[in-house]
N, CA, C, O and the ligand as a Tripos MOL2 file, in Angstrom:
@<TRIPOS>MOLECULE
protein
  309   307    78     0     0
PROTEIN
NO_CHARGES

@<TRIPOS>ATOM
      1 N          24.0190   13.1320   19.1030 N.3       1 MET1
      2 CA         22.7830   13.0510   18.3080 C.3       1 MET1
      3 C          22.8390   11.8400   17.3780 C.2       1 MET1
      4 O          21.8760   11.0830   17.2560 O.2       1 MET1
      5 N          23.9950   11.6780   16.7230 N.am      2 LEU2
      6 CA         24.1660   10.5500   15.8050 C.3       2 LEU2
      7 C          24.0550    9.2240   16.5460 C.2       2 LEU2
      8 O          23.5580    8.2350   16.0060 O.2       2 LEU2
      9 N          24.5280    9.2190   17.7970 N.am      3 ARG3
     10 CA         24.4900    8.0050   18.6090 C.3       3 ARG3
     11 C          23.0320    7.5890   18.8860 C.2       3 ARG3
     12 O          22.7050    6.4030   18.8470 O.2       3 ARG3
     13 N          22.1660    8.5670   19.1630 N.am      4 ILE4
     14 CA         20.7460    8.2870   19.4400 C.3       4 ILE4
     15 C          20.0850    7.6660   18.2060 C.2       4 ILE4
     16 O          19.3160    6.7120   18.3190 O.2       4 ILE4
     17 N          20.3930    8.2160   17.0280 N.am      5 ILE5
     18 CA         19.8190    7.6970   15.7810 C.3       5 ILE5
     19 C          20.2880    6.2610   15.5570 C.2       5 ILE5
     20 O          19.4980    5.4010   15.1680 O.2       5 ILE5
     21 N          21.5700    6.0050   15.8030 N.am      6 LEU6
     22 CA         22.1140    4.6580   15.6160 C.3       6 LEU6
     23 C          21.4660    3.6640   16.5760 C.2       6 LEU6
     24 O          21.1540    2.5380   16.1890 O.2       6 LEU6
     25 N          21.2610    4.0830   17.8330 N.am      7 ILE7
     26 CA         20.6230    3.2020   18.8280 C.3       7 ILE7
     27 C          19.1860    2.9120   18.4180 C.2       7 ILE7
     28 O          18.7360    1.7690   18.4960 O.2       7 ILE7
     29 N          18.4580    3.9510   17.9770 N.am      8 ALA8
     30 CA         17.0710    3.7760   17.5400 C.3       8 ALA8
     31 C          17.0140    2.8160   16.3510 C.2       8 ALA8
     32 O          16.1420    1.9490   16.2870 O.2       8 ALA8
     33 N          17.9450    2.9760   15.4140 N.am      9 LEU9
     34 CA         18.0070    2.1110   14.2320 C.3       9 LEU9
     35 C          18.2930    0.6660   14.6360 C.2       9 LEU9
     36 O          17.7090   -0.2650   14.0820 O.2       9 LEU9
     37 N          19.2000    0.4820   15.6110 N.am     10 ALA10
     38 CA         19.5460   -0.8540   16.0880 C.3      10 ALA10
     39 C          18.3410   -1.5160   16.7500 C.2      10 ALA10
     40 O          18.0790   -2.6990   16.5290 O.2      10 ALA10
     41 N          17.6020   -0.7470   17.5670 N.am     11 ILE11
     42 CA         16.4040   -1.2790   18.2300 C.3      11 ILE11
     43 C          15.3590   -1.6820   17.1790 C.2      11 ILE11
     44 O          14.7240   -2.7300   17.2950 O.2      11 ILE11
     45 N          15.1920   -0.8440   16.1640 N.am     12 TYR12
     46 CA         14.2390   -1.1190   15.0910 C.3      12 TYR12
     47 C          14.6060   -2.4120   14.3670 C.2      12 TYR12
     48 O          13.7360   -3.2340   14.0790 O.2      12 TYR12
     49 N          15.8990   -2.5920   14.0730 N.am     13 CYS13
     50 CA         16.3740   -3.8080   13.3990 C.3      13 CYS13
     51 C          16.1440   -5.0440   14.2690 C.2      13 CYS13
     52 O          15.7460   -6.0950   13.7660 O.2      13 CYS13
     53 N          16.3950   -4.9190   15.5660 N.am     14 ILE14
     54 CA         16.2240   -6.0550   16.4850 C.3      14 ILE14
     55 C          14.7430   -6.4590   16.5470 C.2      14 ILE14
     56 O          14.4170   -7.6460   16.5230 O.2      14 ILE14
     57 N          13.8480   -5.4560   16.6280 N.am     15 ILE15
     58 CA         12.4050   -5.7470   16.6830 C.3      15 ILE15
     59 C          11.9640   -6.4500   15.3950 C.2      15 ILE15
     60 O          11.1880   -7.4040   15.4390 O.2      15 ILE15
     61 N          12.4630   -5.9760   14.2490 N.am     16 ARG16
     62 CA         12.1080   -6.6090   12.9670 C.3      16 ARG16
     63 C          12.5960   -8.0440   12.9080 C.2      16 ARG16
     64 O          11.8780   -8.9370   12.4570 O.2      16 ARG16
     65 N          13.8360   -8.2640   13.3720 N.am     17 LEU17
     66 CA         14.3990   -9.6140   13.3760 C.3      17 LEU17
     67 C          13.6070  -10.5440   14.2980 C.2      17 LEU17
     68 O          13.3500  -11.6990   13.9580 O.2      17 LEU17
     69 N          13.2220  -10.0240   15.4710 N.am     18 LEU18
     70 CA         12.4430  -10.8270   16.4230 C.3      18 LEU18
     71 C          11.0850  -11.2070   15.8390 C.2      18 LEU18
     72 O          10.6260  -12.3370   16.0020 O.2      18 LEU18
     73 N          10.4420  -10.2500   15.1530 N.am     19 ASN19
     74 CA          9.1420  -10.5320   14.5420 C.3      19 ASN19
     75 C           9.2750  -11.5940   13.4610 C.2      19 ASN19
     76 O           8.4320  -12.4840   13.3520 O.2      19 ASN19
     77 N          10.3490  -11.4980   12.6500 N.am     20 ARG20
     78 CA         10.5650  -12.4680   11.5890 C.3      20 ARG20
     79 C          10.8450  -13.8520   12.1800 C.2      20 ARG20
     80 O          10.3720  -14.8700   11.6760 O.2      20 ARG20
     81 N          11.6290  -13.8590   13.2670 N.am     21 TYR21
     82 CA         11.9540  -15.1210   13.9360 C.3      21 TYR21
     83 C          10.6870  -15.7540   14.5040 C.2      21 TYR21
     84 O          10.4980  -16.9670   14.4030 O.2      21 TYR21
     85 N           9.8150  -14.9330   15.1020 N.am     22 ARG22
     86 CA          8.5890  -15.4420   15.7130 C.3      22 ARG22
     87 C           7.6520  -16.0260   14.6480 C.2      22 ARG22
     88 O           7.0430  -17.0720   14.8730 O.2      22 ARG22
     89 N           7.5300  -15.3650   13.4970 N.am     23 THR23
     90 CA          6.6540  -15.8880   12.4480 C.3      23 THR23
     91 C           7.2340  -17.1580   11.8370 C.2      23 THR23
     92 O           6.4820  -18.0330   11.4070 O.2      23 THR23
     93 N           8.5740  -17.2720   11.7910 N.am     24 SER24
     94 CA          9.1830  -18.4850   11.2520 C.3      24 SER24
     95 C           9.0450  -19.6540   12.2130 C.2      24 SER24
     96 O           9.1500  -20.8090   11.8000 O.2      24 SER24
     97 N           8.8070  -19.3660   13.5160 N.am     25 LEU25
     98 CA          8.6180  -20.4220   14.5040 C.3      25 LEU25
     99 C           7.2490  -21.0750   14.3730 C.2      25 LEU25
    100 O           7.0790  -22.2330   14.7550 O.2      25 LEU25
    101 N           6.2630  -20.3440   13.8340 N.am     26 ASN26
    102 CA          4.8990  -20.8550   13.7340 C.3      26 ASN26
    103 C           4.4590  -21.0220   12.2770 C.2      26 ASN26
    104 O           3.4760  -20.4070   11.8640 O.2      26 ASN26
    105 N           5.1620  -21.8350   11.4950 N.am     27 PRO27
    106 CA          4.7370  -22.0110   10.1130 C.3      27 PRO27
    107 C           3.4620  -22.8510   10.0070 C.2      27 PRO27
    108 O           2.7460  -22.7740    9.0090 O.2      27 PRO27
    109 N           3.1780  -23.6650   11.0560 N.am     28 SER28
    110 CA          1.9950  -24.5240   11.0210 C.3      28 SER28
    111 C           0.7150  -23.6980   11.0360 C.2      28 SER28
    112 O          -0.2820  -24.0790   10.4220 O.2      28 SER28
    113 N           0.7420  -22.5650   11.7370 N.am     29 GLU29
    114 CA         -0.4340  -21.6980   11.7750 C.3      29 GLU29
    115 C          -0.7980  -21.2140   10.3790 C.2      29 GLU29
    116 O          -1.9610  -21.2220    9.9770 O.2      29 GLU29
    117 N           0.2380  -20.7910    9.6500 N.am     30 LYS30
    118 CA          0.0110  -20.2930    8.2950 C.3      30 LYS30
    119 C          -0.4730  -21.3960    7.3730 C.2      30 LYS30
    120 O          -1.4300  -21.2110    6.6210 O.2      30 LYS30
    121 N           0.2030  -22.5690    7.4330 N.am     31 SER31
    122 CA         -0.1500  -23.6530    6.5130 C.3      31 SER31
    123 C          -1.5460  -24.1790    6.8180 C.2      31 SER31
    124 O          -2.2440  -24.6190    5.9040 O.2      31 SER31
    125 N          -1.9720  -24.1450    8.0840 N.am     32 ASN32
    126 CA         -3.3260  -24.5660    8.4240 C.3      32 ASN32
    127 C          -4.3590  -23.6420    7.7910 C.2      32 ASN32
    128 O          -5.3920  -24.0940    7.2980 O.2      32 ASN32
    129 N          -4.0700  -22.3510    7.8100 N.am     33 ALA33
    130 CA         -4.9870  -21.3850    7.2050 C.3      33 ALA33
    131 C          -5.0620  -21.6200    5.7020 C.2      33 ALA33
    132 O          -6.1400  -21.5460    5.1130 O.2      33 ALA33
    133 N          -3.9110  -21.9040    5.0750 N.am     34 ASN34
    134 CA         -3.9020  -22.1800    3.6430 C.3      34 ASN34
    135 C          -4.6510  -23.4600    3.3240 C.2      34 ASN34
    136 O          -5.3840  -23.5270    2.3370 O.2      34 ASN34
    137 N          -4.4670  -24.4800    4.1610 N.am     35 ALA35
    138 CA         -5.1010  -25.7640    3.9120 C.3      35 ALA35
    139 C          -6.6160  -25.6350    3.9620 C.2      35 ALA35
    140 O          -7.3240  -26.2280    3.1470 O.2      35 ALA35
    141 N          -7.1120  -24.8560    4.9240 N.am     36 SER36
    142 CA         -8.5650  -24.7200    5.0320 C.3      36 SER36
    143 C          -9.1360  -23.9440    3.8490 C.2      36 SER36
    144 O         -10.2570  -24.2130    3.4190 O.2      36 SER36
    145 N          -8.3710  -22.9770    3.3150 N.am     37 SER37
    146 CA         -8.8720  -22.2100    2.1810 C.3      37 SER37
    147 C          -8.7850  -23.0270    0.8880 C.2      37 SER37
    148 O          -9.4990  -22.7410   -0.0730 O.2      37 SER37
    149 N          -7.9030  -24.0540    0.8590 N.am     38 LEU38
    150 CA         -7.7600  -24.8870   -0.3370 C.3      38 LEU38
    151 C          -8.6450  -26.1260   -0.2720 C.2      38 LEU38
    152 O          -8.6660  -26.9230   -1.2100 O.2      38 LEU38
    153 N          -9.3690  -26.2910    0.8210 N.am     39 ASN39
    154 CA        -10.2500  -27.4320    0.9740 C.3      39 ASN39
    155 C         -11.4060  -27.2990   -0.0190 C.2      39 ASN39
    156 O         -12.2030  -26.3640    0.0670 O.2      39 ASN39
    157 N         -11.4900  -28.2430   -0.9610 N.am     40 MET40
    158 CA        -12.4760  -28.1370   -2.0270 C.3      40 MET40
    159 C         -13.7550  -28.8910   -1.6690 C.2      40 MET40
    160 O         -13.7160  -29.9670   -1.0720 O.2      40 MET40
    161 N         -14.8730  -28.3070   -2.0440 N.am     41 VAL41
    162 CA        -16.1660  -28.9610   -1.8610 C.3      41 VAL41
    163 C         -16.8960  -28.9510   -3.2040 C.2      41 VAL41
    164 O         -16.5190  -28.2290   -4.1270 O.2      41 VAL41
    165 N         -17.9440  -29.7650   -3.2930 N.am     42 GLN42
    166 CA        -18.6900  -29.8860   -4.5450 C.3      42 GLN42
    167 C         -20.0870  -29.3000   -4.3680 C.2      42 GLN42
    168 O         -20.7480  -29.5510   -3.3610 O.2      42 GLN42
    169 N         -20.5240  -28.5340   -5.3280 N.am     43 CYS43
    170 CA        -21.8720  -27.9770   -5.2940 C.3      43 CYS43
    171 C         -22.8740  -29.1230   -5.4080 C.2      43 CYS43
    172 O         -22.7680  -29.9520   -6.3110 O.2      43 CYS43
    173 N         -23.8450  -29.1710   -4.4960 N.am     44 ALA44
    174 CA        -24.8250  -30.2540   -4.4740 C.3      44 ALA44
    175 C         -25.7860  -30.1670   -5.6560 C.2      44 ALA44
    176 O         -26.4730  -31.1430   -5.9560 O.2      44 ALA44
    177 N         -25.8480  -29.0340   -6.3230 N.am     45 HIS45
    178 CA        -26.7830  -28.8570   -7.4450 C.3      45 HIS45
    179 C         -26.1220  -29.1350   -8.7930 C.2      45 HIS45
    180 O         -26.6030  -29.9720   -9.5570 O.2      45 HIS45
    181 N         -25.0130  -28.4320   -9.0950 N.am     46 CYS46
    182 CA        -24.4050  -28.5530  -10.4230 C.3      46 CYS46
    183 C         -23.1240  -29.3780  -10.4040 C.2      46 CYS46
    184 O         -22.6270  -29.7560  -11.4650 O.2      46 CYS46
    185 N         -22.5720  -29.6700   -9.2130 N.am     47 GLY47
    186 CA        -21.4000  -30.5390   -9.1170 C.3      47 GLY47
    187 C         -20.0690  -29.8480   -9.3230 C.2      47 GLY47
    188 O         -19.0290  -30.5070   -9.3520 O.2      47 GLY47
    189 N         -20.0790  -28.5230   -9.4670 N.am     48 VAL48
    190 CA        -18.8240  -27.7950   -9.6660 C.3      48 VAL48
    191 C         -18.0230  -27.7990   -8.3490 C.2      48 VAL48
    192 O         -18.5980  -27.7150   -7.2640 O.2      48 VAL48
    193 N         -16.7000  -27.8980   -8.4620 N.am     49 HIS49
    194 CA        -15.8360  -27.8770   -7.2820 C.3      49 HIS49
    195 C         -15.3870  -26.4470   -7.0110 C.2      49 HIS49
    196 O         -15.0400  -25.7050   -7.9310 O.2      49 HIS49
    197 N         -15.3990  -26.0740   -5.7340 N.am     50 LEU50
    198 CA        -14.9750  -24.7280   -5.3520 C.3      50 LEU50
    199 C         -14.3990  -24.7610   -3.9440 C.2      50 LEU50
    200 O         -14.7110  -25.6660   -3.1700 O.2      50 LEU50
    201 N         -13.5560  -23.7790   -3.6010 N.am     51 PRO51
    202 CA        -12.9990  -23.7440   -2.2430 C.3      51 PRO51
    203 C         -14.1120  -23.5890   -1.2190 C.2      51 PRO51
    204 O         -15.1070  -22.9030   -1.4540 O.2      51 PRO51
    205 N         -13.9200  -24.2430   -0.0760 N.am     52 VAL52
    206 CA        -14.9750  -24.2660    0.9580 C.3      52 VAL52
    207 C         -15.3010  -22.8650    1.4610 C.2      52 VAL52
    208 O         -16.4390  -22.5960    1.8430 O.2      52 VAL52
    209 N         -14.3060  -21.9630    1.4650 N.am     53 ASN53
    210 CA        -14.5650  -20.6070    1.9650 C.3      53 ASN53
    211 C         -15.3430  -19.7540    0.9660 C.2      53 ASN53
    212 O         -15.8000  -18.6630    1.3080 O.2      53 ASN53
    213 N         -15.5010  -20.2500   -0.2900 N.am     54 GLU54
    214 CA        -16.2920  -19.5160   -1.2800 C.3      54 GLU54
    215 C         -17.6520  -20.1650   -1.4890 C.2      54 GLU54
    216 O         -18.4660  -19.6810   -2.2760 O.2      54 GLU54
    217 N         -17.8950  -21.2680   -0.7770 N.am     55 SER55
    218 CA        -19.1530  -21.9920   -0.9730 C.3      55 SER55
    219 C         -20.1990  -21.5350    0.0340 C.2      55 SER55
    220 O         -19.8870  -20.8610    1.0160 O.2      55 SER55
    221 N         -21.4440  -21.9140   -0.2280 N.am     56 PHE56
    222 CA        -22.5490  -21.6170    0.6870 C.3      56 PHE56
    223 C         -22.9890  -22.9310    1.3140 C.2      56 PHE56
    224 O         -23.3890  -23.8580    0.6090 O.2      56 PHE56
    225 N         -22.9130  -23.0130    2.6470 N.am     57 LEU57
    226 CA        -23.3190  -24.2260    3.3660 C.3      57 LEU57
    227 C         -24.7500  -24.0270    3.8520 C.2      57 LEU57
    228 O         -25.0140  -23.2440    4.7640 O.2      57 LEU57
    229 N         -25.6670  -24.7570    3.2180 N.am     58 ILE58
    230 CA        -27.0920  -24.6160    3.5510 C.3      58 ILE58
    231 C         -27.6610  -25.9980    3.8230 C.2      58 ILE58
    232 O         -27.6090  -26.8730    2.9590 O.2      58 ILE58
    233 N         -28.1990  -26.2000    5.0070 N.am     59 HIS59
    234 CA        -28.7750  -27.4820    5.4420 C.3      59 HIS59
    235 C         -27.7950  -28.6330    5.2290 C.2      59 HIS59
    236 O         -28.1920  -29.7050    4.7730 O.2      59 HIS59
    237 N         -26.5220  -28.4240    5.5550 N.am     60 GLY60
    238 CA        -25.5120  -29.4750    5.4830 C.3      60 GLY60
    239 C         -25.0080  -29.7680    4.0840 C.2      60 GLY60
    240 O         -24.2360  -30.7090    3.8980 O.2      60 GLY60
    241 N         -25.4250  -28.9860    3.0910 N.am     61 GLN61
    242 CA        -24.9670  -29.1830    1.7170 C.3      61 GLN61
    243 C         -24.2670  -27.9250    1.2260 C.2      61 GLN61
    244 O         -24.6440  -26.8070    1.5770 O.2      61 GLN61
    245 N         -23.2310  -28.1310    0.4020 N.am     62 TYR62
    246 CA        -22.4750  -27.0110   -0.1510 C.3      62 TYR62
    247 C         -23.0300  -26.6280   -1.5080 C.2      62 TYR62
    248 O         -23.4070  -27.4850   -2.3060 O.2      62 TYR62
    249 N         -23.0740  -25.3220   -1.7590 N.am     63 PHE63
    250 CA        -23.5390  -24.8140   -3.0530 C.3      63 PHE63
    251 C         -22.5730  -23.7460   -3.5480 C.2      63 PHE63
    252 O         -21.9290  -23.0540   -2.7580 O.2      63 PHE63
    253 N         -22.4820  -23.6230   -4.8870 N.am     64 CYS64
    254 CA        -21.5670  -22.6400   -5.4690 C.3      64 CYS64
    255 C         -22.1770  -21.2490   -5.4410 C.2      64 CYS64
    256 O         -21.4480  -20.2580   -5.4750 O.2      64 CYS64
    257 N         -23.5020  -21.1550   -5.3800 N.am     65 CYS65
    258 CA        -24.1670  -19.8620   -5.3420 C.3      65 CYS65
    259 C         -25.5260  -20.0280   -4.6750 C.2      65 CYS65
    260 O         -26.0100  -21.1470   -4.5070 O.2      65 CYS65
    261 N         -26.1300  -18.9210   -4.3000 N.am     66 THR66
    262 CA        -27.4260  -18.9760   -3.6120 C.3      66 THR66
    263 C         -28.5240  -19.4560   -4.5550 C.2      66 THR66
    264 O         -29.4990  -20.0620   -4.1110 O.2      66 THR66
    265 N         -28.3730  -19.1870   -5.8710 N.am     67 GLU67
    266 CA        -29.3720  -19.6350   -6.8490 C.3      67 GLU67
    267 C         -29.4610  -21.1570   -6.8580 C.2      67 GLU67
    268 O         -30.5540  -21.7170   -6.9310 O.2      67 GLU67
    269 N         -28.3090  -21.8260   -6.7830 N.am     68 HIS68
    270 CA        -28.3070  -23.2920   -6.8020 C.3      68 HIS68
    271 C         -28.8540  -23.8460   -5.4960 C.2      68 HIS68
    272 O         -29.5050  -24.8900   -5.4950 O.2      68 HIS68
    273 N         -28.5990  -23.1610   -4.3780 N.am     69 ALA69
    274 CA        -29.1720  -23.5840   -3.1000 C.3      69 ALA69
    275 C         -30.6920  -23.4930   -3.1630 C.2      69 ALA69
    276 O         -31.4070  -24.3780   -2.6920 O.2      69 ALA69
    277 N         -31.1710  -22.3910   -3.7640 N.am     70 GLN70
    278 CA        -32.6110  -22.1770   -3.9100 C.3      70 GLN70
    279 C         -33.2060  -23.2340   -4.8470 C.2      70 GLN70
    280 O         -34.2640  -23.7920   -4.5560 O.2      70 GLN70
    281 N         -32.5390  -23.5060   -5.9550 N.am     71 ALA71
    282 CA        -33.0270  -24.4690   -6.9500 C.3      71 ALA71
    283 C         -33.0890  -25.8680   -6.3420 C.2      71 ALA71
    284 O         -34.0340  -26.6190   -6.5850 O.2      71 ALA71
    285 N         -32.0760  -26.2100   -5.5520 N.am     72 SER72
    286 CA        -32.0490  -27.5320   -4.9250 C.3      72 SER72
    287 C         -33.1630  -27.6520   -3.8950 C.2      72 SER72
    288 O         -33.7700  -28.7120   -3.7480 O.2      72 SER72
    289 N         -33.4270  -26.5700   -3.1880 N.am     73 ARG73
    290 CA        -34.4930  -26.5820   -2.1740 C.3      73 ARG73
    291 C         -35.8510  -26.6930   -2.8510 C.2      73 ARG73
    292 O         -36.7310  -27.4020   -2.3640 O.2      73 ARG73
    293 N         -36.0280  -25.9930   -3.9780 N.am     74 ASN74
    294 CA        -37.3080  -26.0580   -4.7060 C.3      74 ASN74
    295 C         -37.5510  -27.4620   -5.2450 C.2      74 ASN74
    296 O         -38.6830  -27.9460   -5.2710 O.2      74 ASN74
    297 N         -36.4360  -28.1260   -5.6870 N.am     75 ARG75
    298 CA        -36.5350  -29.4680   -6.2390 C.3      75 ARG75
    299 C         -36.9430  -30.4680   -5.1470 C.2      75 ARG75
    300 O         -37.6780  -31.4240   -5.3980 O.2      75 ARG75
    301 N         -36.4350  -30.2130   -3.9130 N.am     76 ALA76
    302 CA        -36.6980  -31.1290   -2.8020 C.3      76 ALA76
    303 C         -38.1360  -31.0090   -2.3120 C.2      76 ALA76
    304 O         -38.7040  -31.9740   -1.7990 O.2      76 ALA76
    305 N         -38.7270  -29.8200   -2.4720 N.am     77 GLU77
    306 CA        -40.0810  -29.6190   -1.9510 C.3      77 GLU77
    307 C         -41.1550  -30.1860   -2.8700 C.2      77 GLU77
    308 O         -42.3430  -30.0910   -2.5630 O.2      77 GLU77
    309 ZN        -23.7510  -24.9920   -8.4110 Zn       78 ZN78
@<TRIPOS>BOND
     1     1     2 1
     2     2     3 1
     3     3     4 2
     4     3     5 am
     5     5     6 1
     6     6     7 1
     7     7     8 2
     8     7     9 am
     9     9    10 1
    10    10    11 1
    11    11    12 2
    12    11    13 am
    13    13    14 1
    14    14    15 1
    15    15    16 2
    16    15    17 am
    17    17    18 1
    18    18    19 1
    19    19    20 2
    20    19    21 am
    21    21    22 1
    22    22    23 1
    23    23    24 2
    24    23    25 am
    25    25    26 1
    26    26    27 1
    27    27    28 2
    28    27    29 am
    29    29    30 1
    30    30    31 1
    31    31    32 2
    32    31    33 am
    33    33    34 1
    34    34    35 1
    35    35    36 2
    36    35    37 am
    37    37    38 1
    38    38    39 1
    39    39    40 2
    40    39    41 am
    41    41    42 1
    42    42    43 1
    43    43    44 2
    44    43    45 am
    45    45    46 1
    46    46    47 1
    47    47    48 2
    48    47    49 am
    49    49    50 1
    50    50    51 1
    51    51    52 2
    52    51    53 am
    53    53    54 1
    54    54    55 1
    55    55    56 2
    56    55    57 am
    57    57    58 1
    58    58    59 1
    59    59    60 2
    60    59    61 am
    61    61    62 1
    62    62    63 1
    63    63    64 2
    64    63    65 am
    65    65    66 1
    66    66    67 1
    67    67    68 2
    68    67    69 am
    69    69    70 1
    70    70    71 1
    71    71    72 2
    72    71    73 am
    73    73    74 1
    74    74    75 1
    75    75    76 2
    76    75    77 am
    77    77    78 1
    78    78    79 1
    79    79    80 2
    80    79    81 am
    81    81    82 1
    82    82    83 1
    83    83    84 2
    84    83    85 am
    85    85    86 1
    86    86    87 1
    87    87    88 2
    88    87    89 am
    89    89    90 1
    90    90    91 1
    91    91    92 2
    92    91    93 am
    93    93    94 1
    94    94    95 1
    95    95    96 2
    96    95    97 am
    97    97    98 1
    98    98    99 1
    99    99   100 2
   100    99   101 am
   101   101   102 1
   102   102   103 1
   103   103   104 2
   104   103   105 am
   105   105   106 1
   106   106   107 1
   107   107   108 2
   108   107   109 am
   109   109   110 1
   110   110   111 1
   111   111   112 2
   112   111   113 am
   113   113   114 1
   114   114   115 1
   115   115   116 2
   116   115   117 am
   117   117   118 1
   118   118   119 1
   119   119   120 2
   120   119   121 am
   121   121   122 1
   122   122   123 1
   123   123   124 2
   124   123   125 am
   125   125   126 1
   126   126   127 1
   127   127   128 2
   128   127   129 am
   129   129   130 1
   130   130   131 1
   131   131   132 2
   132   131   133 am
   133   133   134 1
   134   134   135 1
   135   135   136 2
   136   135   137 am
   137   137   138 1
   138   138   139 1
   139   139   140 2
   140   139   141 am
   141   141   142 1
   142   142   143 1
   143   143   144 2
   144   143   145 am
   145   145   146 1
   146   146   147 1
   147   147   148 2
   148   147   149 am
   149   149   150 1
   150   150   151 1
   151   151   152 2
   152   151   153 am
   153   153   154 1
   154   154   155 1
   155   155   156 2
   156   155   157 am
   157   157   158 1
   158   158   159 1
   159   159   160 2
   160   159   161 am
   161   161   162 1
   162   162   163 1
   163   163   164 2
   164   163   165 am
   165   165   166 1
   166   166   167 1
   167   167   168 2
   168   167   169 am
   169   169   170 1
   170   170   171 1
   171   171   172 2
   172   171   173 am
   173   173   174 1
   174   174   175 1
   175   175   176 2
   176   175   177 am
   177   177   178 1
   178   178   179 1
   179   179   180 2
   180   179   181 am
   181   181   182 1
   182   182   183 1
   183   183   184 2
   184   183   185 am
   185   185   186 1
   186   186   187 1
   187   187   188 2
   188   187   189 am
   189   189   190 1
   190   190   191 1
   191   191   192 2
   192   191   193 am
   193   193   194 1
   194   194   195 1
   195   195   196 2
   196   195   197 am
   197   197   198 1
   198   198   199 1
   199   199   200 2
   200   199   201 am
   201   201   202 1
   202   202   203 1
   203   203   204 2
   204   203   205 am
   205   205   206 1
   206   206   207 1
   207   207   208 2
   208   207   209 am
   209   209   210 1
   210   210   211 1
   211   211   212 2
   212   211   213 am
   213   213   214 1
   214   214   215 1
   215   215   216 2
   216   215   217 am
   217   217   218 1
   218   218   219 1
   219   219   220 2
   220   219   221 am
   221   221   222 1
   222   222   223 1
   223   223   224 2
   224   223   225 am
   225   225   226 1
   226   226   227 1
   227   227   228 2
   228   227   229 am
   229   229   230 1
   230   230   231 1
   231   231   232 2
   232   231   233 am
   233   233   234 1
   234   234   235 1
   235   235   236 2
   236   235   237 am
   237   237   238 1
   238   238   239 1
   239   239   240 2
   240   239   241 am
   241   241   242 1
   242   242   243 1
   243   243   244 2
   244   243   245 am
   245   245   246 1
   246   246   247 1
   247   247   248 2
   248   247   249 am
   249   249   250 1
   250   250   251 1
   251   251   252 2
   252   251   253 am
   253   253   254 1
   254   254   255 1
   255   255   256 2
   256   255   257 am
   257   257   258 1
   258   258   259 1
   259   259   260 2
   260   259   261 am
   261   261   262 1
   262   262   263 1
   263   263   264 2
   264   263   265 am
   265   265   266 1
   266   266   267 1
   267   267   268 2
   268   267   269 am
   269   269   270 1
   270   270   271 1
   271   271   272 2
   272   271   273 am
   273   273   274 1
   274   274   275 1
   275   275   276 2
   276   275   277 am
   277   277   278 1
   278   278   279 1
   279   279   280 2
   280   279   281 am
   281   281   282 1
   282   282   283 1
   283   283   284 2
   284   283   285 am
   285   285   286 1
   286   286   287 1
   287   287   288 2
   288   287   289 am
   289   289   290 1
   290   290   291 1
   291   291   292 2
   292   291   293 am
   293   293   294 1
   294   294   295 1
   295   295   296 2
   296   295   297 am
   297   297   298 1
   298   298   299 1
   299   299   300 2
   300   299   301 am
   301   301   302 1
   302   302   303 1
   303   303   304 2
   304   303   305 am
   305   305   306 1
   306   306   307 1
   307   307   308 2
@<TRIPOS>SUBSTRUCTURE
     1 MET1         2 RESIDUE 1 A MET
     2 LEU2         6 RESIDUE 1 A LEU
     3 ARG3        10 RESIDUE 1 A ARG
     4 ILE4        14 RESIDUE 1 A ILE
     5 ILE5        18 RESIDUE 1 A ILE
     6 LEU6        22 RESIDUE 1 A LEU
     7 ILE7        26 RESIDUE 1 A ILE
     8 ALA8        30 RESIDUE 1 A ALA
     9 LEU9        34 RESIDUE 1 A LEU
    10 ALA10       38 RESIDUE 1 A ALA
    11 ILE11       42 RESIDUE 1 A ILE
    12 TYR12       46 RESIDUE 1 A TYR
    13 CYS13       50 RESIDUE 1 A CYS
    14 ILE14       54 RESIDUE 1 A ILE
    15 ILE15       58 RESIDUE 1 A ILE
    16 ARG16       62 RESIDUE 1 A ARG
    17 LEU17       66 RESIDUE 1 A LEU
    18 LEU18       70 RESIDUE 1 A LEU
    19 ASN19       74 RESIDUE 1 A ASN
    20 ARG20       78 RESIDUE 1 A ARG
    21 TYR21       82 RESIDUE 1 A TYR
    22 ARG22       86 RESIDUE 1 A ARG
    23 THR23       90 RESIDUE 1 A THR
    24 SER24       94 RESIDUE 1 A SER
    25 LEU25       98 RESIDUE 1 A LEU
    26 ASN26      102 RESIDUE 1 A ASN
    27 PRO27      106 RESIDUE 1 A PRO
    28 SER28      110 RESIDUE 1 A SER
    29 GLU29      114 RESIDUE 1 A GLU
    30 LYS30      118 RESIDUE 1 A LYS
    31 SER31      122 RESIDUE 1 A SER
    32 ASN32      126 RESIDUE 1 A ASN
    33 ALA33      130 RESIDUE 1 A ALA
    34 ASN34      134 RESIDUE 1 A ASN
    35 ALA35      138 RESIDUE 1 A ALA
    36 SER36      142 RESIDUE 1 A SER
    37 SER37      146 RESIDUE 1 A SER
    38 LEU38      150 RESIDUE 1 A LEU
    39 ASN39      154 RESIDUE 1 A ASN
    40 MET40      158 RESIDUE 1 A MET
    41 VAL41      162 RESIDUE 1 A VAL
    42 GLN42      166 RESIDUE 1 A GLN
    43 CYS43      170 RESIDUE 1 A CYS
    44 ALA44      174 RESIDUE 1 A ALA
    45 HIS45      178 RESIDUE 1 A HIS
    46 CYS46      182 RESIDUE 1 A CYS
    47 GLY47      186 RESIDUE 1 A GLY
    48 VAL48      190 RESIDUE 1 A VAL
    49 HIS49      194 RESIDUE 1 A HIS
    50 LEU50      198 RESIDUE 1 A LEU
    51 PRO51      202 RESIDUE 1 A PRO
    52 VAL52      206 RESIDUE 1 A VAL
    53 ASN53      210 RESIDUE 1 A ASN
    54 GLU54      214 RESIDUE 1 A GLU
    55 SER55      218 RESIDUE 1 A SER
    56 PHE56      222 RESIDUE 1 A PHE
    57 LEU57      226 RESIDUE 1 A LEU
    58 ILE58      230 RESIDUE 1 A ILE
    59 HIS59      234 RESIDUE 1 A HIS
    60 GLY60      238 RESIDUE 1 A GLY
    61 GLN61      242 RESIDUE 1 A GLN
    62 TYR62      246 RESIDUE 1 A TYR
    63 PHE63      250 RESIDUE 1 A PHE
    64 CYS64      254 RESIDUE 1 A CYS
    65 CYS65      258 RESIDUE 1 A CYS
    66 THR66      262 RESIDUE 1 A THR
    67 GLU67      266 RESIDUE 1 A GLU
    68 HIS68      270 RESIDUE 1 A HIS
    69 ALA69      274 RESIDUE 1 A ALA
    70 GLN70      278 RESIDUE 1 A GLN
    71 ALA71      282 RESIDUE 1 A ALA
    72 SER72      286 RESIDUE 1 A SER
    73 ARG73      290 RESIDUE 1 A ARG
    74 ASN74      294 RESIDUE 1 A ASN
    75 ARG75      298 RESIDUE 1 A ARG
    76 ALA76      302 RESIDUE 1 A ALA
    77 GLU77      306 RESIDUE 1 A GLU
    78 ZN78       309 GROUP 0 **** ****
């Protein structure tokens, strides 16, 4: 019985090590995701800088909020 538990534990450790090894082989995937989230853009209305994933892209322009997108559109019309 003890032998089965030890074998199961060994298999579990090997799987964990393999997963860690696999994630360490692909650090570029992680850094690419970080780079895209750190990519800063400027609000076309107020000029504030914010991460691209938090901005609103409307008609090819970035905005910090929908109110500024609306205000910029009203100004253009
Ligand atoms: Zn703004």
